[in-house]
N, CA, C, O and the ligand as a Tripos MOL2 file, in Angstrom:
@<TRIPOS>MOLECULE
protein
  285   283    72     0     0
PROTEIN
NO_CHARGES

@<TRIPOS>ATOM
      1 N           0.8430   -1.1900    0.0020 N.3       1 MET1
      2 CA         -0.0080   -0.0040    0.0050 C.3       1 MET1
      3 C           0.8720    1.2330    0.0070 C.2       1 MET1
      4 O           1.9510    1.2620    0.5990 O.2       1 MET1
      5 N           0.3770    2.2400   -0.6690 N.am      2 LYS2
      6 CA          1.2130    3.4300   -0.8370 C.3       2 LYS2
      7 C           0.3540    4.6730   -0.7400 C.2       2 LYS2
      8 O          -0.7260    4.7500   -1.3250 O.2       2 LYS2
      9 N           0.8400    5.6240   -0.0060 N.am      3 MET3
     10 CA          0.1050    6.8780    0.0920 C.3       3 MET3
     11 C           0.9680    8.0040   -0.4680 C.2       3 MET3
     12 O           2.1560    8.1100   -0.1660 O.2       3 MET3
     13 N           0.3480    8.8320   -1.2810 N.am      4 GLU4
     14 CA          1.0870    9.9760   -1.8230 C.3       4 GLU4
     15 C           0.1910   11.1750   -1.9140 C.2       4 GLU4
     16 O          -1.0150   11.0970   -1.6820 O.2       4 GLU4
     17 N           0.7990   12.2890   -2.2570 N.am      5 MET5
     18 CA          0.0160   13.5060   -2.4290 C.3       5 MET5
     19 C          -0.8330   13.3490   -3.6820 C.2       5 MET5
     20 O          -0.3780   12.8350   -4.7040 O.2       5 MET5
     21 N          -2.0640   13.7990   -3.5790 N.am      6 CYS6
     22 CA         -2.9670   13.7080   -4.7010 C.3       6 CYS6
     23 C          -2.6050   14.7620   -5.7390 C.2       6 CYS6
     24 O          -2.5880   15.9580   -5.4510 O.2       6 CYS6
     25 N          -2.3170   14.2970   -6.9500 N.am      7 LYS7
     26 CA         -1.8680   15.2170   -7.9630 C.3       7 LYS7
     27 C          -3.0360   15.7730   -8.7810 C.2       7 LYS7
     28 O          -2.8990   16.7620   -9.5010 O.2       7 LYS7
     29 N          -4.1560   15.1250   -8.6520 N.am      8 HIS8
     30 CA         -5.2940   15.5380   -9.4770 C.3       8 HIS8
     31 C          -6.3140   16.3440   -8.6660 C.2       8 HIS8
     32 O          -6.3620   16.2850   -7.4370 O.2       8 HIS8
     33 N          -7.1050   17.0790   -9.3940 N.am      9 GLN9
     34 CA         -8.1770   17.8360   -8.7680 C.3       9 GLN9
     35 C          -9.3490   16.9160   -8.5430 C.2       9 GLN9
     36 O         -10.2410   16.7960   -9.3830 O.2       9 GLN9
     37 N          -9.3340   16.2630   -7.3890 N.am     10 LEU10
     38 CA        -10.4010   15.3280   -7.0970 C.3      10 LEU10
     39 C         -11.0680   15.7010   -5.8000 C.2      10 LEU10
     40 O         -10.4740   16.3120   -4.9110 O.2      10 LEU10
     41 N         -12.3120   15.3170   -5.7220 N.am     11 LYS11
     42 CA        -13.0380   15.5670   -4.4870 C.3      11 LYS11
     43 C         -12.7510   14.4310   -3.5020 C.2      11 LYS11
     44 O         -12.5730   13.2770   -3.8920 O.2      11 LYS11
     45 N         -12.7120   14.7820   -2.2420 N.am     12 CYS12
     46 CA        -12.4900   13.8080   -1.1940 C.3      12 CYS12
     47 C         -13.5090   12.6640   -1.2800 C.2      12 CYS12
     48 O         -14.7050   12.8920   -1.4660 O.2      12 CYS12
     49 N         -13.0200   11.4590   -1.1440 N.am     13 ASP13
     50 CA        -13.8650   10.2680   -1.2860 C.3      13 ASP13
     51 C         -14.7580   10.0090   -0.0840 C.2      13 ASP13
     52 O         -15.6950    9.2150   -0.1630 O.2      13 ASP13
     53 N         -14.4830   10.6540    0.9900 N.am     14 PHE14
     54 CA        -15.2670   10.3610    2.2000 C.3      14 PHE14
     55 C         -16.6830   10.9120    2.0800 C.2      14 PHE14
     56 O         -16.9130   12.0180    1.5890 O.2      14 PHE14
     57 N         -17.5960   10.1130    2.5390 N.am     15 TYR15
     58 CA        -19.0020   10.4560    2.4160 C.3      15 TYR15
     59 C         -19.3310   11.7640    3.1390 C.2      15 TYR15
     60 O         -18.9790   11.9470    4.3040 O.2      15 TYR15
     61 N         -19.9940   12.6490    2.4460 N.am     16 GLY16
     62 CA        -20.4150   13.8960    3.0440 C.3      16 GLY16
     63 C         -19.3330   14.9670    3.0910 C.2      16 GLY16
     64 O         -19.5730   16.0650    3.5930 O.2      16 GLY16
     65 N         -18.1840   14.6720    2.5920 N.am     17 CYS17
     66 CA        -17.0810   15.6330    2.6080 C.3      17 CYS17
     67 C         -16.9960   16.3300    1.2370 C.2      17 CYS17
     68 O         -17.0080   15.6890    0.1860 O.2      17 CYS17
     69 N         -16.9130   17.6420    1.2930 N.am     18 LYS18
     70 CA        -16.8860   18.3780    0.0160 C.3      18 LYS18
     71 C         -15.5380   19.0260   -0.2480 C.2      18 LYS18
     72 O         -15.3910   19.8550   -1.1470 O.2      18 LYS18
     73 N         -14.5680   18.6350    0.5450 N.am     19 ASN19
     74 CA        -13.2260   19.2110    0.3490 C.3      19 ASN19
     75 C         -12.5280   18.5920   -0.8430 C.2      19 ASN19
     76 O         -12.9080   17.5320   -1.3400 O.2      19 ASN19
     77 N         -11.5000   19.2860   -1.2830 N.am     20 MET20
     78 CA        -10.6830   18.7140   -2.3340 C.3      20 MET20
     79 C          -9.6780   17.7540   -1.7080 C.2      20 MET20
     80 O          -9.1510   17.9900   -0.6210 O.2      20 MET20
     81 N          -9.4330   16.6790   -2.4200 N.am     21 ALA21
     82 CA         -8.5150   15.6640   -1.8990 C.3      21 ALA21
     83 C          -7.0790   16.1670   -1.9100 C.2      21 ALA21
     84 O          -6.6410   16.8370   -2.8450 O.2      21 ALA21
     85 N          -6.3790   15.8370   -0.8740 N.am     22 LYS22
     86 CA         -4.9900   16.2610   -0.7820 C.3      22 LYS22
     87 C          -4.0650   15.0520   -0.8660 C.2      22 LYS22
     88 O          -2.9250   15.1640   -1.3160 O.2      22 LYS22
     89 N          -4.5600   13.9030   -0.4320 N.am     23 TYR23
     90 CA         -3.7610   12.6930   -0.4460 C.3      23 TYR23
     91 C          -4.4540   11.6250   -1.2510 C.2      23 TYR23
     92 O          -5.6810   11.6050   -1.3500 O.2      23 TYR23
     93 N          -3.6790   10.7460   -1.8220 N.am     24 SER24
     94 CA         -4.2590    9.6080   -2.4860 C.3      24 SER24
     95 C          -3.6510    8.3480   -1.9240 C.2      24 SER24
     96 O          -2.4620    8.2950   -1.6090 O.2      24 SER24
     97 N          -4.4720    7.3510   -1.8050 N.am     25 PHE25
     98 CA         -4.0360    6.1160   -1.2090 C.3      25 PHE25
     99 C          -4.2430    5.0030   -2.2110 C.2      25 PHE25
    100 O          -5.3710    4.6890   -2.5920 O.2      25 PHE25
    101 N          -3.1460    4.4140   -2.6300 N.am     26 SER26
    102 CA         -3.2200    3.3640   -3.6230 C.3      26 SER26
    103 C          -3.5550    2.0520   -2.9520 C.2      26 SER26
    104 O          -2.8320    1.5910   -2.0700 O.2      26 SER26
    105 N          -4.6540    1.4540   -3.3730 N.am     27 THR27
    106 CA         -5.0930    0.2270   -2.7150 C.3      27 THR27
    107 C          -4.6430   -1.0270   -3.4620 C.2      27 THR27
    108 O          -4.6650   -2.1330   -2.9220 O.2      27 THR27
    109 N          -4.2410   -0.8310   -4.6980 N.am     28 LYS28
    110 CA         -3.7280   -1.9310   -5.5210 C.3      28 LYS28
    111 C          -4.6340   -3.1650   -5.5380 C.2      28 LYS28
    112 O          -4.1960   -4.2900   -5.2970 O.2      28 LYS28
    113 N          -5.8730   -2.9190   -5.8220 N.am     29 GLY29
    114 CA         -6.7330   -4.0770   -6.0270 C.3      29 GLY29
    115 C          -7.9710   -4.1680   -5.1670 C.2      29 GLY29
    116 O          -8.9620   -4.7760   -5.5730 O.2      29 GLY29
    117 N          -7.9360   -3.5870   -4.0070 N.am     30 PHE30
    118 CA         -9.1290   -3.6140   -3.1340 C.3      30 PHE30
    119 C         -10.2960   -2.9860   -3.8560 C.2      30 PHE30
    120 O         -11.3470   -3.6000   -4.0400 O.2      30 PHE30
    121 N         -10.0910   -1.7670   -4.2550 N.am     31 ILE31
    122 CA        -11.0570   -1.0600   -5.0780 C.3      31 ILE31
    123 C         -10.3200   -0.5960   -6.3210 C.2      31 ILE31
    124 O          -9.1030   -0.4090   -6.3130 O.2      31 ILE31
    125 N         -11.0700   -0.4170   -7.3690 N.am     32 ARG32
    126 CA        -10.4410   -0.1480   -8.6600 C.3      32 ARG32
    127 C          -9.5980    1.1230   -8.6500 C.2      32 ARG32
    128 O          -8.4720    1.1370   -9.1460 O.2      32 ARG32
    129 N         -10.1450    2.1690   -8.0900 N.am     33 LYS33
    130 CA         -9.4030    3.4190   -8.1580 C.3      33 LYS33
    131 C          -8.7550    3.7260   -6.8150 C.2      33 LYS33
    132 O          -9.0810    3.1110   -5.8000 O.2      33 LYS33
    133 N          -7.8550    4.6630   -6.8210 N.am     34 ASP34
    134 CA         -7.2260    5.0600   -5.5920 C.3      34 ASP34
    135 C          -8.1900    5.8250   -4.7180 C.2      34 ASP34
    136 O          -9.0680    6.5410   -5.1990 O.2      34 ASP34
    137 N          -8.0100    5.6620   -3.4540 N.am     35 LEU35
    138 CA         -8.8340    6.3840   -2.5050 C.3      35 LEU35
    139 C          -8.1860    7.7580   -2.2710 C.2      35 LEU35
    140 O          -6.9960    7.8550   -1.9710 O.2      35 LEU35
    141 N          -8.9700    8.7790   -2.4100 N.am     36 VAL36
    142 CA         -8.4100   10.1090   -2.1940 C.3      36 VAL36
    143 C          -9.1350   10.7850   -1.0450 C.2      36 VAL36
    144 O         -10.3470   10.6430   -0.8810 O.2      36 VAL36
    145 N          -8.3970   11.4960   -0.2820 N.am     37 PHE37
    146 CA         -9.0210   12.1580    0.8590 C.3      37 PHE37
    147 C          -8.2930   13.4420    1.2580 C.2      37 PHE37
    148 O          -7.1320   13.6530    0.9060 O.2      37 PHE37
    149 N          -8.9930   14.2800    1.9890 N.am     38 CYS38
    150 CA         -8.4730   15.5930    2.3320 C.3      38 CYS38
    151 C          -7.7800   15.5800    3.7120 C.2      38 CYS38
    152 O          -7.7420   14.5620    4.4030 O.2      38 CYS38
    153 N          -7.2580   16.7070    4.0640 N.am     39 ASP39
    154 CA         -6.5670   16.8650    5.3400 C.3      39 ASP39
    155 C          -7.4760   16.5270    6.5200 C.2      39 ASP39
    156 O          -7.0890   15.7970    7.4320 O.2      39 ASP39
    157 N          -8.6920   17.0750    6.4830 N.am     40 ASP40
    158 CA         -9.6460   16.8540    7.5760 C.3      40 ASP40
    159 C          -9.9320   15.3820    7.7920 C.2      40 ASP40
    160 O          -9.9170   14.8800    8.9160 O.2      40 ASP40
    161 N         -10.1910   14.7090    6.6900 N.am     41 CYS41
    162 CA        -10.5400   13.2880    6.7800 C.3      41 CYS41
    163 C          -9.3490   12.4660    7.2010 C.2      41 CYS41
    164 O          -9.4890   11.4480    7.8790 O.2      41 CYS41
    165 N          -8.1870   12.9070    6.8020 N.am     42 MET42
    166 CA         -6.9490   12.2430    7.2320 C.3      42 MET42
    167 C          -6.8580   12.2820    8.7460 C.2      42 MET42
    168 O          -6.5520   11.2750    9.3840 O.2      42 MET42
    169 N          -7.1280   13.4570    9.3230 N.am     43 LYS43
    170 CA         -7.0750   13.6300   10.7710 C.3      43 LYS43
    171 C          -8.1310   12.7570   11.4580 C.2      43 LYS43
    172 O          -7.8790   12.1220   12.4820 O.2      43 LYS43
    173 N          -9.3290   12.7520   10.8480 N.am     44 LYS44
    174 CA        -10.4100   11.9440   11.4170 C.3      44 LYS44
    175 C         -10.0690   10.4640   11.3690 C.2      44 LYS44
    176 O         -10.3790    9.7020   12.2850 O.2      44 LYS44
    177 N          -9.4270   10.0830   10.2850 N.am     45 MET45
    178 CA         -9.0460    8.6820   10.1750 C.3      45 MET45
    179 C          -8.0460    8.3200   11.2530 C.2      45 MET45
    180 O          -8.1120    7.2460   11.8510 O.2      45 MET45
    181 N          -7.1280    9.2240   11.4890 N.am     46 PHE46
    182 CA         -6.1460    8.9630   12.5270 C.3      46 PHE46
    183 C          -6.7710    8.8590   13.8970 C.2      46 PHE46
    184 O          -6.3650    8.0380   14.7200 O.2      46 PHE46
    185 N          -7.7690    9.7020   14.1370 N.am     47 GLU47
    186 CA         -8.4780    9.6530   15.4080 C.3      47 GLU47
    187 C          -9.1390    8.2910   15.5560 C.2      47 GLU47
    188 O          -9.0880    7.6830   16.6250 O.2      47 GLU47
    189 N          -9.7540    7.8180   14.4920 N.am     48 CYS48
    190 CA        -10.3940    6.5070   14.4940 C.3      48 CYS48
    191 C          -9.3720    5.4090   14.7930 C.2      48 CYS48
    192 O          -9.6030    4.5220   15.6140 O.2      48 CYS48
    193 N          -8.2680    5.4970   14.1190 N.am     49 PHE49
    194 CA         -7.2440    4.4830   14.3000 C.3      49 PHE49
    195 C          -6.7500    4.4430   15.7450 C.2      49 PHE49
    196 O          -6.5940    3.3820   16.3490 O.2      49 PHE49
    197 N          -6.5150    5.6310   16.2650 N.am     50 SER50
    198 CA         -5.9770    5.6630   17.6450 C.3      50 SER50
    199 C          -7.0090    5.1870   18.6520 C.2      50 SER50
    200 O          -6.6530    4.7020   19.7260 O.2      50 SER50
    201 N          -8.3130    5.3250   18.3070 N.am     51 LYS51
    202 CA         -9.3330    4.8210   19.2220 C.3      51 LYS51
    203 C          -9.4270    3.2960   19.1060 C.2      51 LYS51
    204 O          -9.6410    2.5960   20.0960 O.2      51 LYS51
    205 N          -9.2660    2.8090   17.8980 N.am     52 THR52
    206 CA         -9.3660    1.3640   17.6870 C.3      52 THR52
    207 C          -8.1450    0.6480   18.2390 C.2      52 THR52
    208 O          -8.2550   -0.4000   18.8750 O.2      52 THR52
    209 N          -7.0020    1.2210   17.9900 N.am     53 MET53
    210 CA         -5.7900    0.5890   18.4340 C.3      53 MET53
    211 C          -5.3040    1.2420   19.7120 C.2      53 MET53
    212 O          -4.3630    2.0360   19.7160 O.2      53 MET53
    213 N          -5.9620    0.8890   20.7770 N.am     54 VAL54
    214 CA         -5.5850    1.4520   22.0550 C.3      54 VAL54
    215 C          -4.2970    0.7830   22.5160 C.2      54 VAL54
    216 O          -4.2200   -0.4400   22.6370 O.2      54 VAL54
    217 N          -3.3320    1.5760   22.7600 N.am     55 PRO55
    218 CA         -2.0610    0.9680   23.1950 C.3      55 PRO55
    219 C          -2.2420    0.2590   24.5320 C.2      55 PRO55
    220 O          -2.8200    0.8000   25.4740 O.2      55 PRO55
    221 N          -1.7280   -0.9730   24.5840 N.am     56 LYS56
    222 CA         -1.8760   -1.7560   25.8030 C.3      56 LYS56
    223 C          -0.9510   -1.1990   26.8830 C.2      56 LYS56
    224 O           0.2040   -0.8620   26.6250 O.2      56 LYS56
    225 N          -1.4740   -1.1150   28.0630 N.am     57 PRO57
    226 CA         -0.5980   -0.6380   29.1420 C.3      57 PRO57
    227 C           0.5530   -1.6070   29.3740 C.2      57 PRO57
    228 O           0.3810   -2.8240   29.4220 O.2      57 PRO57
    229 N           1.6770   -1.0400   29.5070 N.am     58 ILE58
    230 CA          2.8650   -1.8810   29.6990 C.3      58 ILE58
    231 C           2.8260   -2.4790   31.0940 C.2      58 ILE58
    232 O           2.7960   -1.7650   32.0970 O.2      58 ILE58
    233 N           2.8270   -3.7840   31.1350 N.am     59 GLU59
    234 CA          2.8010   -4.4510   32.4290 C.3      59 GLU59
    235 C           4.2150   -4.4760   33.0470 C.2      59 GLU59
    236 O           5.2140   -4.8270   32.4200 O.2      59 GLU59
    237 N           4.2090   -4.0980   34.2460 N.am     60 ALA60
    238 CA          5.4850   -4.1450   34.9400 C.3      60 ALA60
    239 C           5.9160   -5.5960   35.0750 C.2      60 ALA60
    240 O           5.1320   -6.4380   35.5130 O.2      60 ALA60
    241 N           7.1360   -5.8920   34.7100 N.am     61 PRO61
    242 CA          7.5710   -7.2930   34.7200 C.3      61 PRO61
    243 C           7.5600   -7.9120   36.1120 C.2      61 PRO61
    244 O           7.5050   -9.1340   36.2470 O.2      61 PRO61
    245 N           7.6090   -7.0990   37.1210 N.am     62 PHE62
    246 CA          7.6650   -7.6450   38.4820 C.3      62 PHE62
    247 C           6.3390   -7.5570   39.2030 C.2      62 PHE62
    248 O           6.2380   -7.8310   40.3990 O.2      62 PHE62
    249 N           5.3000   -7.1590   38.4320 N.am     63 LYS63
    250 CA          3.9790   -7.0270   39.0220 C.3      63 LYS63
    251 C           3.4790   -8.3860   39.4830 C.2      63 LYS63
    252 O           3.5580   -9.3640   38.7390 O.2      63 LYS63
    253 N           2.9720   -8.4500   40.6890 N.am     64 GLY64
    254 CA          2.3990   -9.6580   41.1980 C.3      64 GLY64
    255 C           3.4170  -10.5360   41.9070 C.2      64 GLY64
    256 O           3.0590  -11.4320   42.6720 O.2      64 GLY64
    257 N           4.6480  -10.2750   41.6520 N.am     65 ARG65
    258 CA          5.6550  -11.1060   42.3140 C.3      65 ARG65
    259 C           5.8750  -10.5370   43.7220 C.2      65 ARG65
    260 O           6.2640   -9.3880   43.9300 O.2      65 ARG65
    261 N           5.6020  -11.4120   44.6410 N.am     66 LYS66
    262 CA          5.7210  -10.9670   46.0370 C.3      66 LYS66
    263 C           7.1270  -11.1160   46.5450 C.2      66 LYS66
    264 O           7.8210  -12.1120   46.3400 O.2      66 LYS66
    265 N           7.4780  -10.1070   47.1900 N.am     67 LYS67
    266 CA          8.8500  -10.0830   47.7280 C.3      67 LYS67
    267 C           8.9260  -11.0180   48.9310 C.2      67 LYS67
    268 O           8.2180  -10.8540   49.9250 O.2      67 LYS67
    269 N           9.7970  -11.9870   48.8040 N.am     68 LYS68
    270 CA          9.9590  -12.9040   49.9410 C.3      68 LYS68
    271 C          11.1140  -12.4220   50.7770 C.2      68 LYS68
    272 O          12.2470  -12.2740   50.3190 O.2      68 LYS68
    273 N          10.7810  -12.1920   51.9870 N.am     69 GLU69
    274 CA         11.8380  -11.7030   52.8610 C.3      69 GLU69
    275 C          12.3320  -12.8120   53.7950 C.2      69 GLU69
    276 O          11.5580  -13.4780   54.4840 O.2      69 GLU69
    277 N          13.5760  -12.9670   53.7840 N.am     70 ARG70
    278 CA         14.1710  -13.9930   54.6480 C.3      70 ARG70
    279 C          14.2310  -13.5030   56.0860 C.2      70 ARG70
    280 O          14.6420  -12.3790   56.3770 O.2      70 ARG70
    281 N          13.8220  -14.3560   56.9300 N.am     71 VAL71
    282 CA         13.8850  -13.9560   58.3480 C.3      71 VAL71
    283 C          14.9720  -14.7480   59.0570 C.2      71 VAL71
    284 O          15.1890  -14.5640   60.2550 O.2      71 VAL71
    285 ZN        -12.5240   14.8920    3.2970 Zn       72 ZN72
@<TRIPOS>BOND
     1     1     2 1
     2     2     3 1
     3     3     4 2
     4     3     5 am
     5     5     6 1
     6     6     7 1
     7     7     8 2
     8     7     9 am
     9     9    10 1
    10    10    11 1
    11    11    12 2
    12    11    13 am
    13    13    14 1
    14    14    15 1
    15    15    16 2
    16    15    17 am
    17    17    18 1
    18    18    19 1
    19    19    20 2
    20    19    21 am
    21    21    22 1
    22    22    23 1
    23    23    24 2
    24    23    25 am
    25    25    26 1
    26    26    27 1
    27    27    28 2
    28    27    29 am
    29    29    30 1
    30    30    31 1
    31    31    32 2
    32    31    33 am
    33    33    34 1
    34    34    35 1
    35    35    36 2
    36    35    37 am
    37    37    38 1
    38    38    39 1
    39    39    40 2
    40    39    41 am
    41    41    42 1
    42    42    43 1
    43    43    44 2
    44    43    45 am
    45    45    46 1
    46    46    47 1
    47    47    48 2
    48    47    49 am
    49    49    50 1
    50    50    51 1
    51    51    52 2
    52    51    53 am
    53    53    54 1
    54    54    55 1
    55    55    56 2
    56    55    57 am
    57    57    58 1
    58    58    59 1
    59    59    60 2
    60    59    61 am
    61    61    62 1
    62    62    63 1
    63    63    64 2
    64    63    65 am
    65    65    66 1
    66    66    67 1
    67    67    68 2
    68    67    69 am
    69    69    70 1
    70    70    71 1
    71    71    72 2
    72    71    73 am
    73    73    74 1
    74    74    75 1
    75    75    76 2
    76    75    77 am
    77    77    78 1
    78    78    79 1
    79    79    80 2
    80    79    81 am
    81    81    82 1
    82    82    83 1
    83    83    84 2
    84    83    85 am
    85    85    86 1
    86    86    87 1
    87    87    88 2
    88    87    89 am
    89    89    90 1
    90    90    91 1
    91    91    92 2
    92    91    93 am
    93    93    94 1
    94    94    95 1
    95    95    96 2
    96    95    97 am
    97    97    98 1
    98    98    99 1
    99    99   100 2
   100    99   101 am
   101   101   102 1
   102   102   103 1
   103   103   104 2
   104   103   105 am
   105   105   106 1
   106   106   107 1
   107   107   108 2
   108   107   109 am
   109   109   110 1
   110   110   111 1
   111   111   112 2
   112   111   113 am
   113   113   114 1
   114   114   115 1
   115   115   116 2
   116   115   117 am
   117   117   118 1
   118   118   119 1
   119   119   120 2
   120   119   121 am
   121   121   122 1
   122   122   123 1
   123   123   124 2
   124   123   125 am
   125   125   126 1
   126   126   127 1
   127   127   128 2
   128   127   129 am
   129   129   130 1
   130   130   131 1
   131   131   132 2
   132   131   133 am
   133   133   134 1
   134   134   135 1
   135   135   136 2
   136   135   137 am
   137   137   138 1
   138   138   139 1
   139   139   140 2
   140   139   141 am
   141   141   142 1
   142   142   143 1
   143   143   144 2
   144   143   145 am
   145   145   146 1
   146   146   147 1
   147   147   148 2
   148   147   149 am
   149   149   150 1
   150   150   151 1
   151   151   152 2
   152   151   153 am
   153   153   154 1
   154   154   155 1
   155   155   156 2
   156   155   157 am
   157   157   158 1
   158   158   159 1
   159   159   160 2
   160   159   161 am
   161   161   162 1
   162   162   163 1
   163   163   164 2
   164   163   165 am
   165   165   166 1
   166   166   167 1
   167   167   168 2
   168   167   169 am
   169   169   170 1
   170   170   171 1
   171   171   172 2
   172   171   173 am
   173   173   174 1
   174   174   175 1
   175   175   176 2
   176   175   177 am
   177   177   178 1
   178   178   179 1
   179   179   180 2
   180   179   181 am
   181   181   182 1
   182   182   183 1
   183   183   184 2
   184   183   185 am
   185   185   186 1
   186   186   187 1
   187   187   188 2
   188   187   189 am
   189   189   190 1
   190   190   191 1
   191   191   192 2
   192   191   193 am
   193   193   194 1
   194   194   195 1
   195   195   196 2
   196   195   197 am
   197   197   198 1
   198   198   199 1
   199   199   200 2
   200   199   201 am
   201   201   202 1
   202   202   203 1
   203   203   204 2
   204   203   205 am
   205   205   206 1
   206   206   207 1
   207   207   208 2
   208   207   209 am
   209   209   210 1
   210   210   211 1
   211   211   212 2
   212   211   213 am
   213   213   214 1
   214   214   215 1
   215   215   216 2
   216   215   217 am
   217   217   218 1
   218   218   219 1
   219   219   220 2
   220   219   221 am
   221   221   222 1
   222   222   223 1
   223   223   224 2
   224   223   225 am
   225   225   226 1
   226   226   227 1
   227   227   228 2
   228   227   229 am
   229   229   230 1
   230   230   231 1
   231   231   232 2
   232   231   233 am
   233   233   234 1
   234   234   235 1
   235   235   236 2
   236   235   237 am
   237   237   238 1
   238   238   239 1
   239   239   240 2
   240   239   241 am
   241   241   242 1
   242   242   243 1
   243   243   244 2
   244   243   245 am
   245   245   246 1
   246   246   247 1
   247   247   248 2
   248   247   249 am
   249   249   250 1
   250   250   251 1
   251   251   252 2
   252   251   253 am
   253   253   254 1
   254   254   255 1
   255   255   256 2
   256   255   257 am
   257   257   258 1
   258   258   259 1
   259   259   260 2
   260   259   261 am
   261   261   262 1
   262   262   263 1
   263   263   264 2
   264   263   265 am
   265   265   266 1
   266   266   267 1
   267   267   268 2
   268   267   269 am
   269   269   270 1
   270   270   271 1
   271   271   272 2
   272   271   273 am
   273   273   274 1
   274   274   275 1
   275   275   276 2
   276   275   277 am
   277   277   278 1
   278   278   279 1
   279   279   280 2
   280   279   281 am
   281   281   282 1
   282   282   283 1
   283   283   284 2
@<TRIPOS>SUBSTRUCTURE
     1 MET1         2 RESIDUE 1 A MET
     2 LYS2         6 RESIDUE 1 A LYS
     3 MET3        10 RESIDUE 1 A MET
     4 GLU4        14 RESIDUE 1 A GLU
     5 MET5        18 RESIDUE 1 A MET
     6 CYS6        22 RESIDUE 1 A CYS
     7 LYS7        26 RESIDUE 1 A LYS
     8 HIS8        30 RESIDUE 1 A HIS
     9 GLN9        34 RESIDUE 1 A GLN
    10 LEU10       38 RESIDUE 1 A LEU
    11 LYS11       42 RESIDUE 1 A LYS
    12 CYS12       46 RESIDUE 1 A CYS
    13 ASP13       50 RESIDUE 1 A ASP
    14 PHE14       54 RESIDUE 1 A PHE
    15 TYR15       58 RESIDUE 1 A TYR
    16 GLY16       62 RESIDUE 1 A GLY
    17 CYS17       66 RESIDUE 1 A CYS
    18 LYS18       70 RESIDUE 1 A LYS
    19 ASN19       74 RESIDUE 1 A ASN
    20 MET20       78 RESIDUE 1 A MET
    21 ALA21       82 RESIDUE 1 A ALA
    22 LYS22       86 RESIDUE 1 A LYS
    23 TYR23       90 RESIDUE 1 A TYR
    24 SER24       94 RESIDUE 1 A SER
    25 PHE25       98 RESIDUE 1 A PHE
    26 SER26      102 RESIDUE 1 A SER
    27 THR27      106 RESIDUE 1 A THR
    28 LYS28      110 RESIDUE 1 A LYS
    29 GLY29      114 RESIDUE 1 A GLY
    30 PHE30      118 RESIDUE 1 A PHE
    31 ILE31      122 RESIDUE 1 A ILE
    32 ARG32      126 RESIDUE 1 A ARG
    33 LYS33      130 RESIDUE 1 A LYS
    34 ASP34      134 RESIDUE 1 A ASP
    35 LEU35      138 RESIDUE 1 A LEU
    36 VAL36      142 RESIDUE 1 A VAL
    37 PHE37      146 RESIDUE 1 A PHE
    38 CYS38      150 RESIDUE 1 A CYS
    39 ASP39      154 RESIDUE 1 A ASP
    40 ASP40      158 RESIDUE 1 A ASP
    41 CYS41      162 RESIDUE 1 A CYS
    42 MET42      166 RESIDUE 1 A MET
    43 LYS43      170 RESIDUE 1 A LYS
    44 LYS44      174 RESIDUE 1 A LYS
    45 MET45      178 RESIDUE 1 A MET
    46 PHE46      182 RESIDUE 1 A PHE
    47 GLU47      186 RESIDUE 1 A GLU
    48 CYS48      190 RESIDUE 1 A CYS
    49 PHE49      194 RESIDUE 1 A PHE
    50 SER50      198 RESIDUE 1 A SER
    51 LYS51      202 RESIDUE 1 A LYS
    52 THR52      206 RESIDUE 1 A THR
    53 MET53      210 RESIDUE 1 A MET
    54 VAL54      214 RESIDUE 1 A VAL
    55 PRO55      218 RESIDUE 1 A PRO
    56 LYS56      222 RESIDUE 1 A LYS
    57 PRO57      226 RESIDUE 1 A PRO
    58 ILE58      230 RESIDUE 1 A ILE
    59 GLU59      234 RESIDUE 1 A GLU
    60 ALA60      238 RESIDUE 1 A ALA
    61 PRO61      242 RESIDUE 1 A PRO
    62 PHE62      246 RESIDUE 1 A PHE
    63 LYS63      250 RESIDUE 1 A LYS
    64 GLY64      254 RESIDUE 1 A GLY
    65 ARG65      258 RESIDUE 1 A ARG
    66 LYS66      262 RESIDUE 1 A LYS
    67 LYS67      266 RESIDUE 1 A LYS
    68 LYS68      270 RESIDUE 1 A LYS
    69 GLU69      274 RESIDUE 1 A GLU
    70 ARG70      278 RESIDUE 1 A ARG
    71 VAL71      282 RESIDUE 1 A VAL
    72 ZN72       285 GROUP 0 **** ****
């Protein structure tokens, strides 16, 4: 997959968006034509991604291990 700046005067592919596309995303087969989208939709997509891919909290390697103290 490859993303590049949109060289053509195309309207953003996102539904309900009337902006001009700034980026084009080559899907190479998923859909016939490249997906083009604007700055706004790019940001929205990133928001979606970050919500979907919530980074897992890093577990402390020593969590749960009880300290045994010698008496
Ligand atoms: Zn858009």
